[in-house]
C-alpha angles and dihedrals in degrees: 000000000000092000092052091049092048091049091048092051091047093050091048092050093047092048092045094051091046091052092046089059093054119105097231119090096221091055089051090053091050090049092053090049092051091049091051090051090052092050090048091053090048093051091046091051090051088068090068124265106250125171118212093358114154114244096209132059113240130203120303129036109329123229106218092206091068098056136073120247109247096197097079090047091054091047092051092049090052091047091052091055092047093048091050090054091045092051091050090051092049091050091052090050089048092053092046092048092048090050092052100041103024093229138076097218115122094225094041095240128108107252097191 
């Protein structure tokens, strides 16, 4: 399970960096989204991968080794909301830039 998660994070980071280096603005936005997904998976994995671990503490003295850590889950939820707002802002800037310049290239020149 850990190997699959590590490979998934690595592929998302590599794809995100490759898309960030592209000249089109929409590809840059997709690259930033992929990088944020990779960081979210990494933060979530930092909270320990546990299968069939109960999320709530029952009666009696709790054993911390048996329960999931809720902090990484809260951090990922916050990061999802922030990345959604950032993506919406970048799309508005993309539409405004395209309306002013007539192209979606980052440098303003046609690269074709």
